PyMOL CGO cylinders between C-alpha atoms (Angstrom):
from pymol import cmd
from pymol.cgo import CYLINDER

trace = [
    CYLINDER, -27.90, 46.78, -4.46, -27.84, 45.22, -7.89, 0.3, 1, 1, 1, 1, 1, 1,
    CYLINDER, -27.84, 45.22, -7.89, -28.13, 41.46, -8.20, 0.3, 1, 1, 1, 1, 1, 1,
    CYLINDER, -28.13, 41.46, -8.20, -27.72, 40.17, -11.73, 0.3, 1, 1, 1, 1, 1, 1,
    CYLINDER, -27.72, 40.17, -11.73, -30.41, 37.74, -12.78, 0.3, 1, 1, 1, 1, 1, 1,
    CYLINDER, -30.41, 37.74, -12.78, -28.25, 36.26, -15.48, 0.3, 1, 1, 1, 1, 1, 1,
    CYLINDER, -28.25, 36.26, -15.48, -24.60, 35.27, -15.69, 0.3, 1, 1, 1, 1, 1, 1,
    CYLINDER, -24.60, 35.27, -15.69, -23.13, 34.61, -19.13, 0.3, 1, 1, 1, 1, 1, 1,
    CYLINDER, -23.13, 34.61, -19.13, -26.63, 34.58, -20.54, 0.3, 1, 1, 1, 1, 1, 1,
    CYLINDER, -26.63, 34.58, -20.54, -27.94, 31.89, -18.18, 0.3, 1, 1, 1, 1, 1, 1,
    CYLINDER, -27.94, 31.89, -18.18, -30.30, 32.35, -15.26, 0.3, 1, 1, 1, 1, 1, 1,
    CYLINDER, -30.30, 32.35, -15.26, -29.71, 31.06, -11.74, 0.3, 1, 1, 1, 1, 1, 1,
    CYLINDER, -29.71, 31.06, -11.74, -32.02, 28.09, -12.26, 0.3, 1, 1, 1, 1, 1, 1,
    CYLINDER, -32.02, 28.09, -12.26, -30.07, 27.04, -15.35, 0.3, 1, 1, 1, 1, 1, 1,
    CYLINDER, -30.07, 27.04, -15.35, -26.76, 27.39, -13.50, 0.3, 1, 1, 1, 1, 1, 1,
    CYLINDER, -26.76, 27.39, -13.50, -28.18, 25.30, -10.65, 0.3, 1, 1, 1, 1, 1, 1,
    CYLINDER, -28.18, 25.30, -10.65, -29.15, 22.60, -13.14, 0.3, 1, 1, 1, 1, 1, 1,
    CYLINDER, -29.15, 22.60, -13.14, -25.67, 22.66, -14.70, 0.3, 1, 1, 1, 1, 1, 1,
    CYLINDER, -25.67, 22.66, -14.70, -24.02, 22.36, -11.29, 0.3, 1, 1, 1, 1, 1, 1,
    CYLINDER, -24.02, 22.36, -11.29, -26.35, 19.51, -10.32, 0.3, 1, 1, 1, 1, 1, 1,
    CYLINDER, -26.35, 19.51, -10.32, -25.64, 17.60, -13.55, 0.3, 1, 1, 1, 1, 1, 1,
    CYLINDER, -25.64, 17.60, -13.55, -21.88, 18.11, -13.24, 0.3, 1, 1, 1, 1, 1, 1,
    CYLINDER, -21.88, 18.11, -13.24, -22.00, 16.99, -9.57, 0.3, 1, 1, 1, 1, 1, 1,
    CYLINDER, -22.00, 16.99, -9.57, -24.03, 13.89, -10.43, 0.3, 1, 1, 1, 1, 1, 1,
    CYLINDER, -24.03, 13.89, -10.43, -21.68, 12.93, -13.28, 0.3, 1, 1, 1, 1, 1, 1,
    CYLINDER, -21.68, 12.93, -13.28, -18.67, 13.51, -11.03, 0.3, 1, 1, 1, 1, 1, 1,
    CYLINDER, -18.67, 13.51, -11.03, -20.20, 11.36, -8.29, 0.3, 1, 1, 1, 1, 1, 1,
    CYLINDER, -20.20, 11.36, -8.29, -20.93, 8.56, -10.76, 0.3, 1, 1, 1, 1, 1, 1,
    CYLINDER, -20.93, 8.56, -10.76, -17.41, 8.72, -12.23, 0.3, 1, 1, 1, 1, 1, 1,
    CYLINDER, -17.41, 8.72, -12.23, -15.91, 8.66, -8.75, 0.3, 1, 1, 1, 1, 1, 1,
    CYLINDER, -15.91, 8.66, -8.75, -17.99, 5.59, -7.87, 0.3, 1, 1, 1, 1, 1, 1,
    CYLINDER, -17.99, 5.59, -7.87, -17.07, 3.82, -11.10, 0.3, 1, 1, 1, 1, 1, 1,
    CYLINDER, -17.07, 3.82, -11.10, -13.38, 4.59, -10.69, 0.3, 1, 1, 1, 1, 1, 1,
    CYLINDER, -13.38, 4.59, -10.69, -13.46, 3.36, -7.13, 0.3, 1, 1, 1, 1, 1, 1,
    CYLINDER, -13.46, 3.36, -7.13, -15.25, 0.15, -8.07, 0.3, 1, 1, 1, 1, 1, 1,
    CYLINDER, -15.25, 0.15, -8.07, -13.32, -0.74, -11.21, 0.3, 1, 1, 1, 1, 1, 1,
    CYLINDER, -13.32, -0.74, -11.21, -9.88, 0.77, -10.55, 0.3, 1, 1, 1, 1, 1, 1,
    CYLINDER, -9.88, 0.77, -10.55, -9.21, 1.38, -6.87, 0.3, 1, 1, 1, 1, 1, 1,
    CYLINDER, -9.21, 1.38, -6.87, -10.66, -1.84, -5.41, 0.3, 1, 1, 1, 1, 1, 1,
    CYLINDER, -10.66, -1.84, -5.41, -8.87, -4.19, -7.86, 0.3, 1, 1, 1, 1, 1, 1,
    CYLINDER, -8.87, -4.19, -7.86, -5.67, -2.24, -7.31, 0.3, 1, 1, 1, 1, 1, 1,
    CYLINDER, -5.67, -2.24, -7.31, -6.10, -2.69, -3.56, 0.3, 1, 1, 1, 1, 1, 1,
    CYLINDER, -6.10, -2.69, -3.56, -5.94, -6.45, -4.07, 0.3, 1, 1, 1, 1, 1, 1,
    CYLINDER, -5.94, -6.45, -4.07, -2.76, -6.05, -6.09, 0.3, 1, 1, 1, 1, 1, 1,
    CYLINDER, -2.76, -6.05, -6.09, -1.29, -3.80, -3.38, 0.3, 1, 1, 1, 1, 1, 1,
    CYLINDER, -1.29, -3.80, -3.38, -2.08, -6.43, -0.73, 0.3, 1, 1, 1, 1, 1, 1,
    CYLINDER, -2.08, -6.43, -0.73, -0.46, -9.15, -2.85, 0.3, 1, 1, 1, 1, 1, 1,
    CYLINDER, -0.46, -9.15, -2.85, 2.64, -7.01, -3.35, 0.3, 1, 1, 1, 1, 1, 1,
    CYLINDER, 2.64, -7.01, -3.35, 2.81, -6.26, 0.37, 0.3, 1, 1, 1, 1, 1, 1,
    CYLINDER, 2.81, -6.26, 0.37, 2.60, -9.99, 1.21, 0.3, 1, 1, 1, 1, 1, 1,
    CYLINDER, 2.60, -9.99, 1.21, 5.22, -10.74, -1.42, 0.3, 1, 1, 1, 1, 1, 1,
    CYLINDER, 5.22, -10.74, -1.42, 7.55, -8.08, -0.01, 0.3, 1, 1, 1, 1, 1, 1,
    CYLINDER, 7.55, -8.08, -0.01, 7.10, -9.47, 3.51, 0.3, 1, 1, 1, 1, 1, 1,
    CYLINDER, 7.10, -9.47, 3.51, 7.86, -13.01, 2.33, 0.3, 1, 1, 1, 1, 1, 1,
    CYLINDER, 7.86, -13.01, 2.33, 10.94, -11.79, 0.46, 0.3, 1, 1, 1, 1, 1, 1,
    CYLINDER, 10.94, -11.79, 0.46, 12.19, -10.05, 3.60, 0.3, 1, 1, 1, 1, 1, 1,
    CYLINDER, 12.19, -10.05, 3.60, 11.59, -13.21, 5.63, 0.3, 1, 1, 1, 1, 1, 1,
    CYLINDER, 11.59, -13.21, 5.63, 13.36, -15.36, 3.01, 0.3, 1, 1, 1, 1, 1, 1,
    CYLINDER, 13.36, -15.36, 3.01, 16.28, -12.94, 2.85, 0.3, 1, 1, 1, 1, 1, 1,
    CYLINDER, 16.28, -12.94, 2.85, 16.64, -13.07, 6.63, 0.3, 1, 1, 1, 1, 1, 1,
    CYLINDER, 16.64, -13.07, 6.63, 16.56, -16.90, 6.53, 0.3, 1, 1, 1, 1, 1, 1,
    CYLINDER, 16.56, -16.90, 6.53, 19.16, -16.97, 3.74, 0.3, 1, 1, 1, 1, 1, 1,
    CYLINDER, 19.16, -16.97, 3.74, 21.43, -14.61, 5.67, 0.3, 1, 1, 1, 1, 1, 1,
    CYLINDER, 21.43, -14.61, 5.67, 21.21, -16.87, 8.72, 0.3, 1, 1, 1, 1, 1, 1,
    CYLINDER, 21.21, -16.87, 8.72, 22.00, -19.93, 6.62, 0.3, 1, 1, 1, 1, 1, 1,
    CYLINDER, 22.00, -19.93, 6.62, 24.93, -18.11, 5.01, 0.3, 1, 1, 1, 1, 1, 1,
    CYLINDER, 24.93, -18.11, 5.01, 26.31, -17.35, 8.46, 0.3, 1, 1, 1, 1, 1, 1,
    CYLINDER, 26.31, -17.35, 8.46, 25.91, -20.98, 9.51, 0.3, 1, 1, 1, 1, 1, 1,
    CYLINDER, 25.91, -20.98, 9.51, 27.64, -22.18, 6.34, 0.3, 1, 1, 1, 1, 1, 1,
    CYLINDER, 27.64, -22.18, 6.34, 30.44, -19.67, 6.86, 0.3, 1, 1, 1, 1, 1, 1,
    CYLINDER, 30.44, -19.67, 6.86, 31.01, -21.08, 10.35, 0.3, 1, 1, 1, 1, 1, 1,
    CYLINDER, 31.01, -21.08, 10.35, 30.96, -24.63, 8.96, 0.3, 1, 1, 1, 1, 1, 1,
    CYLINDER, 30.96, -24.63, 8.96, 33.44, -23.62, 6.26, 0.3, 1, 1, 1, 1, 1, 1,
    CYLINDER, 33.44, -23.62, 6.26, 35.80, -22.15, 8.82, 0.3, 1, 1, 1, 1, 1, 1,
    CYLINDER, 35.80, -22.15, 8.82, 35.54, -25.33, 10.89, 0.3, 1, 1, 1, 1, 1, 1,
    CYLINDER, 35.54, -25.33, 10.89, 36.31, -27.47, 7.83, 0.3, 1, 1, 1, 1, 1, 1,
    CYLINDER, 36.31, -27.47, 7.83, 39.24, -25.25, 6.88, 0.3, 1, 1, 1, 1, 1, 1,
    CYLINDER, 39.24, -25.25, 6.88, 40.69, -25.67, 10.37, 0.3, 1, 1, 1, 1, 1, 1,
    CYLINDER, 40.69, -25.67, 10.37, 40.26, -29.46, 10.17, 0.3, 1, 1, 1, 1, 1, 1,
    CYLINDER, 40.26, -29.46, 10.17, 41.78, -29.52, 6.69, 0.3, 1, 1, 1, 1, 1, 1,
    CYLINDER, 41.78, -29.52, 6.69, 44.77, -27.51, 7.89, 0.3, 1, 1, 1, 1, 1, 1,
    CYLINDER, 44.77, -27.51, 7.89, 45.21, -29.88, 10.85, 0.3, 1, 1, 1, 1, 1, 1,
    CYLINDER, 45.21, -29.88, 10.85, 45.06, -32.89, 8.50, 0.3, 1, 1, 1, 1, 1, 1,
    CYLINDER, 45.06, -32.89, 8.50, 47.59, -31.22, 6.21, 0.3, 1, 1, 1, 1, 1, 1,
    CYLINDER, 47.59, -31.22, 6.21, 49.96, -30.72, 9.15, 0.3, 1, 1, 1, 1, 1, 1,
    CYLINDER, 49.96, -30.72, 9.15, 49.53, -34.37, 10.18, 0.3, 1, 1, 1, 1, 1, 1,
    CYLINDER, 49.53, -34.37, 10.18, 50.24, -35.56, 6.63, 0.3, 1, 1, 1, 1, 1, 1,
    CYLINDER, 50.24, -35.56, 6.63, 53.36, -33.38, 6.43, 0.3, 1, 1, 1, 1, 1, 1,
    CYLINDER, 53.36, -33.38, 6.43, 54.55, -34.76, 9.77, 0.3, 1, 1, 1, 1, 1, 1,
    CYLINDER, 54.55, -34.76, 9.77, 54.04, -38.32, 8.54, 0.3, 1, 1, 1, 1, 1, 1,
    CYLINDER, 54.04, -38.32, 8.54, 55.85, -37.57, 5.26, 0.3, 1, 1, 1, 1, 1, 1,
    CYLINDER, 55.85, -37.57, 5.26, 58.76, -36.06, 7.17, 0.3, 1, 1, 1, 1, 1, 1,
    CYLINDER, 58.76, -36.06, 7.17, 58.78, -39.04, 9.52, 0.3, 1, 1, 1, 1, 1, 1,
    CYLINDER, 58.78, -39.04, 9.52, 59.11, -41.62, 6.70, 0.3, 1, 1, 1, 1, 1, 1,
    CYLINDER, 59.11, -41.62, 6.70, 61.70, -39.79, 4.62, 0.3, 1, 1, 1, 1, 1, 1,
]
cmd.load_cgo(trace, "trace")
């Protein structure tokens, strides 16, 4: 069985060194990216999540208030109509 002692002109020890250097650089880059990109972005994500939750809560509150005001408006419209009928009756009475 033939085992080549060189691949692309480099021996196994040289290839091992290249793989070790590339792995170390990759590990360092991963650590740097995690520390300086991912962790600060996590804070931003948490802030956005809280903001979204507060917006949903505020929207729910506003919808409830809109329903209450709609009911109040209907009540006032009924009272206004009743007052209008009373005024018309009085006008007809004094003509």
